[in-house]
C-alpha positions as CSV (number, residue, x, y, z in Angstrom):
1,M,116.6,97.9,119.7
2,V,119.2,98.4,121.9
3,I,120.3,101.7,123.0
4,K,124.1,102.6,123.1
5,T,124.1,105.9,124.7
6,L,121.7,106.2,127.9
7,N,121.5,109.9,127.2
8,T,120.4,109.6,123.5
9,E,117.1,111.4,123.2
10,N,114.3,109.6,121.7
11,P,114.7,110.2,117.9
12,F,110.9,109.8,117.3
13,A,109.3,112.3,119.7
14,D,108.0,114.7,116.8
15,Y,106.2,111.7,115.2
16,G,103.2,113.4,113.9
17,N,104.6,116.7,112.6
18,I,105.9,117.8,109.5
19,V,109.5,116.4,109.4
20,E,112.1,118.0,107.7
21,G,116.4,117.9,107.4
22,E,117.7,114.4,108.5
23,R,114.1,113.4,110.1
24,F,113.5,113.2,105.9
25,V,114.0,110.4,104.5
26,G,113.7,108.8,100.7
27,R,111.2,110.1,98.5
28,K,113.6,110.9,95.6
29,S,111.5,110.2,92.9
30,A,108.5,111.9,94.4
31,I,110.8,115.0,94.8
32,E,112.0,114.9,91.2
33,S,108.4,114.8,90.1
34,I,107.1,117.8,92.0
35,H,109.9,119.8,90.6
36,N,109.4,118.8,87.2
37,R,106.0,119.9,87.5
38,V,105.9,123.1,89.5
39,L,109.6,124.8,89.3
40,G,110.5,124.6,85.4
41,S,109.6,127.6,82.8
42,N,106.4,125.6,81.9
43,Y,104.6,124.6,85.0
44,G,101.4,123.8,86.2
45,N,99.0,122.1,89.0
46,L,100.1,119.1,91.4
47,A,97.9,117.3,93.1
48,I,99.2,115.1,96.1
49,M,97.3,112.4,97.3
50,G,97.6,109.4,99.7
51,L,96.5,107.7,103.0
52,P,96.3,109.6,106.3
53,R,99.7,110.6,107.5
54,I,101.4,108.7,104.9
55,G,104.0,111.6,104.6
56,K,102.1,114.3,102.5
57,S,102.7,117.4,104.2
58,S,106.2,116.4,104.9
59,L,106.8,115.8,101.2
60,A,105.9,119.4,100.2
61,W,107.6,120.8,102.9
62,N,110.7,119.4,101.6
63,A,110.5,119.6,98.0
64,L,109.1,123.1,98.0
65,M,109.0,124.8,101.1
66,T,113.2,124.7,101.6
67,K,113.5,126.1,98.9
68,K,111.8,129.2,99.8
69,A,114.4,131.8,99.9
70,E,116.7,130.6,96.9
71,L,113.4,130.6,94.7
72,S,112.4,134.0,95.8
73,K,115.6,135.1,94.3
74,R,114.2,133.7,91.1
75,K,110.8,135.8,91.8
76,I,109.1,132.8,92.2
77,L,107.3,133.3,95.8
78,I,106.3,130.3,97.4
79,E,103.5,130.1,100.7
80,R,102.0,127.1,102.1
81,I,98.4,127.5,103.7
82,N,96.3,125.3,105.8
83,V,93.0,124.9,104.0
84,G,91.8,122.6,107.5
85,S,91.8,126.2,109.2
86,I,89.4,127.7,106.6
87,S,85.7,128.4,106.9
88,S,84.6,130.3,104.2
89,S,85.6,130.9,100.1
90,K,85.9,134.8,101.1
91,E,88.3,134.1,103.9
92,F,90.1,131.4,101.3
93,Y,90.5,133.8,99.0
94,L,92.0,136.4,101.3
95,K,94.2,134.3,102.8
96,L,95.9,133.3,99.3
97,M,96.5,137.3,98.9
98,D,97.7,138.2,102.7
99,K,100.2,135.3,102.5
100,I,102.4,136.5,99.7
101,M,102.1,140.2,101.2
102,P,105.0,140.5,103.0
103,N,107.0,138.9,100.5
104,V,105.9,141.3,97.8
105,R,106.9,144.2,100.2
106,N,110.5,143.5,100.8
107,L,110.6,143.3,96.7
108,S,108.8,146.3,95.6
109,F,106.8,148.8,97.7
110,E,104.7,149.9,94.5
111,L,103.7,146.8,94.1
112,Y,102.4,146.3,97.3
113,D,100.7,149.3,97.8
114,Q,98.5,148.3,94.6
115,L,97.8,144.8,95.8
116,A,96.9,146.2,99.4
117,A,94.6,148.7,97.5
118,S,93.0,145.9,95.3
119,R,92.8,143.6,98.6
120,K,90.7,146.2,100.5
121,I,88.0,146.6,97.7
122,Y,87.7,142.9,97.4
123,N,87.2,142.5,101.1
124,E,84.7,145.4,100.9
125,S,83.1,144.0,97.2
126,D,83.4,140.2,97.2
127,S,84.2,141.2,93.4
128,E,85.6,138.0,92.0
129,N,87.0,140.3,89.2
130,E,89.0,141.8,92.0
131,I,90.3,138.6,93.1
132,E,91.6,138.3,89.3
133,F,93.0,141.6,89.1
134,F,94.8,141.0,92.3
135,F,96.5,138.2,90.7
136,A,97.0,139.7,87.3
137,L,99.2,142.4,88.8
138,V,101.4,139.9,90.5
139,K,101.8,138.3,86.8
140,Q,102.9,141.6,85.3
141,S,105.4,142.2,87.8
142,N,106.9,139.1,86.6
143,H,106.3,137.5,89.6
144,R,105.5,133.5,90.0
145,L,103.1,132.6,92.7
146,I,103.3,129.0,93.9
147,Y,100.2,127.9,96.7
148,V,100.9,124.8,98.7
149,L,97.3,123.9,99.7
150,D,97.7,121.6,102.5
151,E,94.2,119.6,104.1
152,F,92.7,120.6,100.8
153,D,89.9,118.1,101.3
154,N,88.2,120.6,103.7
155,V,87.3,122.8,100.9
156,T,84.4,120.5,100.1
157,N,83.1,122.1,103.4
158,F,82.8,125.7,102.0
159,F,83.5,125.6,98.2
160,K,80.9,125.8,95.6
161,L,81.1,124.8,91.9
162,Q,81.9,128.6,91.0
163,D,85.2,128.5,93.4
164,F,86.6,125.5,91.7
165,Q,85.7,127.1,88.3
166,L,87.5,130.4,89.8
167,L,90.8,128.5,91.2
168,R,90.9,127.0,87.8
169,E,90.7,130.6,85.7
170,L,93.5,131.6,87.9
171,S,96.0,128.4,87.2
172,I,95.5,128.5,83.6
173,S,94.6,131.9,82.3
174,P,98.4,133.3,81.1
175,E,97.1,136.8,82.5
176,T,97.2,135.2,86.3
177,K,98.5,131.7,86.0
178,I,99.1,130.6,89.8
179,C,100.3,127.4,90.6
180,L,98.7,125.3,92.9
181,V,99.8,122.3,94.6
182,T,97.1,120.5,96.6
183,I,97.6,118.0,99.6
184,S,94.5,115.6,100.3
185,R,93.4,112.3,100.8
186,R,90.6,112.3,98.3
187,T,91.2,112.8,94.8
188,I,90.4,115.9,93.2
189,Q,88.0,114.5,91.3
190,E,86.3,113.2,94.1
191,L,86.2,116.6,96.0
192,E,84.7,118.4,93.0
193,P,80.8,118.7,92.0
194,E,79.9,117.2,89.2
195,N,79.0,119.5,86.3
196,G,79.4,117.8,82.5
197,A,78.3,121.1,81.3
198,I,81.3,122.9,81.9
199,S,85.4,122.1,82.1
200,N,86.3,120.3,85.2
201,F,89.1,121.5,87.8
202,Y,90.8,118.6,88.3
203,G,91.4,118.5,84.6
204,V,94.2,121.0,85.0
205,F,96.2,118.7,87.8
206,S,99.0,116.1,87.3
207,D,98.0,113.4,89.9
208,L,101.1,112.6,92.5
209,H,99.5,109.2,94.7
210,L,102.2,109.4,97.6
211,P,102.5,105.5,98.4
212,L,104.3,103.7,101.5
213,F,108.0,103.9,101.6
214,N,110.0,102.0,99.1
215,E,113.0,99.2,100.2
216,V,115.0,102.1,99.7
217,D,112.8,104.3,101.3
218,L,112.9,102.1,104.3
219,K,116.7,101.2,104.4
220,G,117.2,104.7,104.4
221,Y,114.8,105.3,107.5
222,W,116.5,102.2,109.2
223,Q,120.2,103.8,108.6
224,R,119.4,106.8,110.2
225,I,118.4,105.3,113.2
226,E,121.7,102.9,113.4
227,N,123.6,106.3,112.9
228,L,122.1,107.6,115.8
229,G,123.7,104.8,118.2
230,I,120.7,102.6,118.0
231,D,121.7,98.9,117.2
232,I,118.5,97.6,115.3
233,S,118.4,93.8,114.6
234,Q,116.7,92.0,111.9
235,E,114.5,90.2,114.1
236,Y,112.8,93.5,115.4
237,K,112.6,95.0,112.0
238,K,110.5,91.8,110.9
239,E,108.2,92.1,113.6
240,V,107.8,96.0,113.1
241,F,107.4,95.2,109.5
242,Y,104.4,93.0,110.8
243,F,102.7,95.4,112.8
244,V,102.8,98.6,110.3
245,G,104.5,97.5,107.3
246,S,106.5,100.3,105.6
247,H,103.9,103.4,106.6
248,P,106.3,106.4,107.7
249,Y,104.3,107.3,110.6
250,W,103.3,104.3,112.2
251,L,106.9,103.2,111.8
252,D,107.7,106.4,113.6
253,M,104.8,106.0,116.3
254,I,105.6,102.2,117.0
255,N,109.6,103.1,117.3
256,Y,108.8,106.0,119.9
257,H,106.9,103.8,122.5
258,I,109.5,101.0,122.0
259,F,112.1,103.5,122.1
260,N,110.7,104.6,125.5
261,G,110.0,101.0,127.1
262,A,113.9,100.0,126.0
263,K,115.5,103.0,127.3
264,A,113.7,102.2,130.8
265,G,114.8,99.0,130.7
266,H,111.4,97.4,131.3
267,Q,111.7,94.8,128.9
268,T,113.6,93.7,125.8
269,S,112.5,95.5,122.3
270,I,110.7,91.8,120.9
271,E,109.1,91.7,124.0
272,L,107.5,95.0,124.2
273,L,106.2,94.5,120.6
274,S,104.6,91.4,121.6
275,E,102.9,93.0,124.3
276,I,101.8,96.0,122.7
277,G,100.4,98.4,125.2
278,S,96.5,98.9,124.9
279,E,96.6,102.6,124.0
280,L,99.4,101.9,121.2
281,K,97.0,99.1,119.8
282,K,94.0,101.4,120.1
283,T,95.9,104.2,118.2
284,L,96.9,101.5,115.3
285,W,93.2,100.4,114.9
286,D,92.1,104.3,114.6
287,N,94.4,104.7,112.0
288,Y,92.6,101.5,110.0
289,D,89.6,102.5,110.8
290,D,90.6,106.1,108.9
291,I,91.8,104.2,106.0
292,I,88.7,102.2,106.0
293,S,86.6,105.2,106.0
294,L,89.0,107.0,103.6
295,M,88.2,104.1,101.4
296,E,84.4,104.5,101.8
297,K,83.9,107.9,100.6
298,E,86.1,107.0,97.5
299,G,83.7,104.2,96.9
300,L,86.4,101.4,96.9
301,K,85.5,100.1,101.3
302,S,83.9,96.9,99.8
303,H,86.8,96.3,97.0
304,F,89.4,97.0,99.3
305,L,88.0,94.2,101.8
306,Q,87.0,91.8,99.1
307,A,90.6,92.4,97.9
308,V,92.1,91.5,101.3
309,V,89.7,89.3,103.0
310,G,87.5,88.1,100.5
311,P,85.5,86.2,98.8
312,V,85.6,87.9,95.4
313,V,82.5,89.2,94.6
314,N,82.7,92.2,92.0
315,L,86.3,93.4,92.3
316,T,87.3,95.0,89.2
317,Q,91.1,95.6,87.9
318,M,90.1,99.5,87.8
319,S,89.2,99.1,91.6
320,V,92.6,97.2,92.1
321,E,94.7,99.8,90.3
322,R,92.9,102.5,92.5
323,L,93.8,100.8,95.6
324,S,97.7,100.4,94.4
325,K,97.5,103.8,93.7
326,Y,97.0,104.4,97.3
327,G,99.6,101.6,98.2
328,L,97.1,99.9,99.8
329,V,97.1,96.5,98.4
330,N,100.4,94.4,96.9
331,P,99.7,91.3,94.5
332,I,100.8,87.8,96.1
333,L,100.8,84.8,93.8
334,A,99.1,81.3,94.7
335,R,102.1,79.7,95.3
336,Q,103.1,82.4,98.1
337,K,99.5,82.3,99.9
338,Y,98.7,79.0,100.3
339,G,102.6,77.4,100.7
340,S,102.2,73.7,101.0
341,Y,98.6,74.0,100.4
342,F,99.3,75.0,96.8
343,Q,100.3,71.9,95.0
344,L,97.1,70.1,96.4
345,L,94.7,72.7,94.9
346,I,96.5,72.8,91.8
347,D,96.6,69.1,91.3
348,A,93.0,69.3,92.4
349,G,92.4,71.6,89.6
350,L,91.1,74.1,91.9
351,V,93.7,77.1,91.4
352,N,96.1,78.0,88.7
353,E,99.7,78.9,88.7
354,N,99.2,82.4,87.9
355,D,96.4,83.5,90.4
356,I,96.5,86.0,92.3
357,S,95.4,87.6,95.7
358,Y,95.9,90.5,97.6
359,N,97.6,91.7,101.0
360,S,96.8,95.2,102.7
361,I,100.0,97.4,103.8
362,S,100.7,95.3,106.7
363,S,100.0,91.8,108.2
364,H,98.4,93.3,111.4
365,L,96.2,95.3,109.7
366,N,95.2,92.1,107.6
367,D,94.2,90.3,110.8
368,Y,92.3,93.7,112.0
369,L,90.2,93.0,108.8
370,K,89.8,89.9,109.3
371,Q,88.0,90.3,112.8
372,K,85.8,92.8,111.1
373,E,83.6,90.3,110.2
374,N,80.4,91.8,111.5
375,E,80.7,94.4,108.9
376,F,80.8,92.0,105.9
377,D,77.8,90.8,104.3
378,I,77.1,87.4,105.5
379,W,76.0,85.9,102.4
380,A,79.9,87.3,101.2
381,L,81.1,85.5,104.2
382,W,79.3,82.2,103.3
383,N,80.6,82.5,99.6
384,E,84.1,82.3,101.2
385,A,83.4,79.4,103.8
386,E,81.2,77.4,100.8
387,H,84.4,78.4,98.2
388,Q,86.5,76.5,100.9
389,V,84.6,73.7,101.6
390,R,83.9,72.4,98.0
391,N,87.8,72.8,97.6
392,L,88.2,70.5,100.6
393,I,85.6,68.0,99.3
394,T,87.3,68.0,95.8
395,I,90.7,67.3,97.2
396,H,89.4,64.3,99.1
397,L,87.3,63.0,96.3
398,K,90.7,62.8,93.9
399,E,92.5,61.5,96.5
400,K,90.6,58.9,97.5
401,Y,89.2,57.9,93.9
402,G,91.3,59.8,91.3
403,K,91.1,62.8,89.0
404,D,87.8,61.3,87.4
405,W,86.2,60.2,90.5
406,R,82.5,60.5,89.6
407,D,82.3,56.7,89.3
408,G,84.4,55.3,91.9
409,F,82.1,58.0,94.4
410,V,79.1,56.1,93.2
411,S,80.2,52.7,93.6
412,A,81.3,53.2,97.0
413,N,78.1,54.8,97.8
414,P,75.1,53.7,95.6
415,R,72.5,55.5,97.2
416,K,74.3,58.9,96.3
417,E,73.9,58.0,92.3
418,N,70.5,60.2,92.1
419,E,72.2,63.3,93.9
420,I,75.1,63.1,91.6
421,V,72.7,62.7,88.7
422,R,71.2,66.0,89.7
423,M,74.2,68.1,89.9
424,E,75.5,66.6,86.5
425,T,71.9,68.0,85.2
426,M,72.7,71.3,86.9
427,R,76.0,71.4,85.3
428,E,74.3,70.7,81.9
429,K,71.8,73.6,82.5
430,N,74.8,76.1,83.8
431,K,76.8,75.2,80.5
432,R,73.8,75.8,78.4
433,T,73.2,79.1,79.9
434,F,77.0,80.5,80.4
435,G,79.0,78.3,78.2
436,N,82.9,78.0,79.2
437,L,82.4,80.2,82.4
438,A,80.4,76.9,83.9
439,S,82.4,74.8,86.4
440,E,83.1,71.6,84.9
441,N,83.5,70.4,88.6
442,L,80.3,68.3,90.1
443,V,81.1,69.9,93.5
444,S,80.6,73.4,92.4
445,Y,76.4,72.0,92.1
446,T,76.5,71.7,96.0
447,Y,74.4,73.5,98.8
448,P,75.4,73.2,102.4
449,L,73.2,70.3,102.9
450,D,74.3,68.6,99.8
451,M,77.9,68.9,101.2
452,W,77.4,67.5,104.2
453,N,74.7,65.0,103.3
454,I,76.5,63.6,100.2
455,F,80.1,64.0,101.0
456,I,81.0,64.8,104.0
457,M,78.8,62.4,106.2
458,S,79.8,59.4,103.6
459,D,83.1,59.6,104.9
460,W,83.6,61.4,108.3
461,T,86.7,59.6,109.2
462,W,88.4,61.5,107.1
463,F,87.0,64.8,107.4
464,Q,87.1,64.6,111.3
465,K,90.4,65.0,110.9
466,I,90.2,68.7,109.7
467,F,86.5,69.2,111.5
468,N,88.2,67.9,115.0
469,S,86.6,69.9,117.7
470,N,82.9,68.8,117.5
471,T,81.2,65.8,116.8
472,K,79.4,64.1,113.9
473,Q,76.0,65.2,115.2
474,D,77.7,68.6,116.1
475,W,78.9,69.5,112.8
476,Q,75.3,67.8,111.0
477,A,73.9,71.0,113.1
478,K,75.5,73.2,112.4
479,F,75.4,72.4,108.7
480,Y,71.6,72.3,108.8
481,L,71.6,76.0,110.0
482,L,74.1,76.9,107.3
483,G,71.4,75.4,104.7
484,K,68.4,77.0,106.7
485,V,70.1,80.1,106.5
486,R,71.1,80.1,103.2
487,N,68.1,80.9,101.1
488,P,66.6,83.6,102.7
489,I,70.3,85.5,102.2
490,A,71.1,84.7,99.1
491,H,67.6,86.1,98.0
492,S,68.1,89.5,99.7
493,N,65.9,88.6,102.7
494,K,68.4,88.8,105.5
495,D,65.1,90.0,107.5
496,F,63.8,86.9,107.5
497,V,66.4,85.2,109.5
498,L,66.7,85.7,113.2
499,Q,69.9,88.0,114.4
500,D,70.8,84.7,116.6
501,E,71.0,82.6,113.8
502,Q,72.3,85.0,111.8
503,T,75.7,85.5,114.4
504,K,75.6,81.4,114.5
505,A,76.1,81.3,110.9
506,K,78.9,83.8,110.7
507,E,80.6,81.8,113.7
508,I,81.0,78.7,111.8
509,C,81.8,80.1,108.3
510,N,84.8,81.5,110.2
511,D,85.1,78.7,112.1
512,L,84.9,76.6,108.7
513,I,87.4,78.7,107.1
514,D,90.0,78.8,109.8
515,K,90.1,75.0,110.2
516,I,90.4,74.7,106.6
517,K,93.2,76.8,106.1
518,T,95.4,75.6,108.6
519,W,95.0,72.0,107.6
520,G,96.1,73.4,104.0
521,T,99.2,75.2,106.0
522,E,100.3,72.0,108.2
523,K,99.1,69.4,105.1
């Protein structure tokens, strides 16, 4: 980042606020979707949902609120309400009424007096009928009401089932028909109490899941900055993308801090990025935790971690689709994921050409999730380590003894034949039970001590190249510890394993995964 004019103001100084005018870039398809749903002669409710600080409020403001004066001439009254500042359902309905009163006063004194009287009655009686009467008066006057309800997640703190039902009726009844545009992190379905005996509130909404910037949006973002007299190198863009991907708020936040540092002449922008300050780093981590918390509320936390970090235990296509709607995961083909390691895995029959895994919205978030291993179940972590070790053993066996390695291995290690026969017995049993789902690979039927005693120890010279930081005796002890903790954890008896042993087992698993992946990348 090079600032051509020293008196250039920081263009990111308002990050975190609703942006408008030239500060608002992209989102053309989303704006078109809002207009099609809300502003046509046939209109309906719209739920705008997305990750924290993804730009939902800015989108609604620029799509609708900037047209307020223009729409008023067509008798379409539009108001924005911050539901996050409301603490009761009565306050909510009164806010709906109060927000439009100044507009009506400018249009019709007679209607204003009628609405004021109705509002007064409701305030004194709390009658739902009076709420419906209020909005029926507006509809009869040929006015249309659009409410942009920001921070709509907050209704869970004070809405009851009947409130959702009342809002539903107000928005679908021909006598009232107000239009609701909600802005929330969670889906309307998640916010609404379950009751199968009545019609659902969420059923009268069209959903708009706001993702990250797409390529066109991102190009427009950087172009706007360059138009302000700031040179942005491709190297800088690449580094920023590593940290924050194409998340609008994160882009502004990181550029704000880098701009200040670059203008002060402390370091180059690349140096500043590589030495992100502790406060900025903590802010990013807090944002990551907000996302993880949101996914937990949506019942997607485990699936999010499985998709990005692995191992995959119960990840479903439906969960992947929901994560994709948030823009949280991006598919990556096996060839991209494994690089030069890919052909080895293909030759060993351990991956397929079309295998897909997932990255999160930024590489830095990927790394952060990997570091939060203390929140992962140790059994899931061992599954990943076990998978990596078995892949490594299979690659070695096929390299040394050929595709059908069984006989060559037994000939070189006759004392291991009984163990190989035991694996074959297990394989046949699994075939009878699971059919084609059962693995043909004998190495799939090994446990930690089998991996060590049968295969790794038999050719330690080869494996030592990968497990290079400790002696043979050290690694033997590590595999013995994994063997000790595996069975209790596999049978949901984690409490039978000492905390210190669990911690050490996690360290060993992570070390195994890192070493094998590093070897695959360098090979």
